[in-house]
C-alpha positions as CSV (number, residue, x, y, z in Angstrom):
1,M,107.4,105.7,114.0
2,V,108.5,105.4,117.6
3,K,112.0,104.4,116.5
4,F,112.1,107.5,114.3
5,C,110.7,110.0,116.7
6,G,112.0,108.6,119.9
7,I,109.9,107.2,122.8
8,D,109.8,110.6,124.5
9,N,107.9,112.0,121.6
10,A,105.4,109.2,121.2
11,T,102.3,108.4,123.2
12,L,100.6,105.0,123.1
13,Y,97.2,105.5,121.6
14,K,95.5,102.1,121.3
15,D,96.0,98.7,119.7
16,N,99.7,99.2,119.5
17,K,99.3,102.5,117.7
18,Y,101.1,105.7,118.7
19,I,100.7,109.4,118.3
20,A,104.1,110.9,117.6
21,Y,105.2,114.5,117.8
22,F,108.1,115.9,115.8
23,P,109.1,119.1,114.1
24,F,108.2,119.1,110.5
25,V,109.9,121.3,107.9
26,E,107.8,121.9,104.8
27,D,110.1,120.5,102.1
28,D,110.3,117.5,99.9
29,Y,112.6,115.6,102.3
30,F,110.0,115.7,105.1
31,Y,107.0,114.9,102.9
32,N,108.9,112.0,101.4
33,M,109.7,110.8,104.9
34,I,106.0,110.7,105.7
35,F,105.3,108.8,102.5
36,R,107.9,106.2,103.4
37,F,105.7,105.0,106.2
38,G,102.9,104.4,103.7
39,E,99.5,103.5,105.2
40,K,101.1,102.9,108.6
41,C,101.3,106.7,109.2
42,E,98.8,109.4,109.2
43,C,99.4,113.1,109.7
44,L,96.8,114.3,112.1
45,E,97.6,118.0,112.1
46,P,98.1,120.7,111.2
47,D,95.4,120.8,108.6
48,Y,97.4,122.6,106.0
49,I,100.0,119.9,106.0
50,R,97.3,117.2,105.7
51,L,95.9,119.1,102.7
52,E,99.3,119.3,101.1
53,I,99.8,115.5,101.6
54,I,96.4,114.9,100.0
55,K,97.4,117.1,97.0
56,K,100.7,115.2,96.6
57,I,98.9,111.8,96.8
58,E,96.3,112.9,94.2
59,K,99.0,114.1,91.9
60,L,100.8,110.7,92.2
61,L,97.5,108.8,91.8
62,S,96.8,110.7,88.6
63,I,99.9,109.3,87.0
64,Y,98.7,105.7,87.6
65,Q,95.1,106.1,86.8
66,T,93.9,105.3,83.3
67,T,91.4,107.4,81.5
């Protein structure tokens, strides 16, 4: 994430984890960019973006779950 956002936009948090700040445009490109990081990235805020990410994950999960 630091390589992507730049060191000026990242703050060391703990245990080699960073909090990164970057502008986010609400479109498929930026959501897919977040998903590329997998479990190594978490969107902390804003809440409405977190909720949209959850919806997209649930939709994807529904494809793979068996009934």
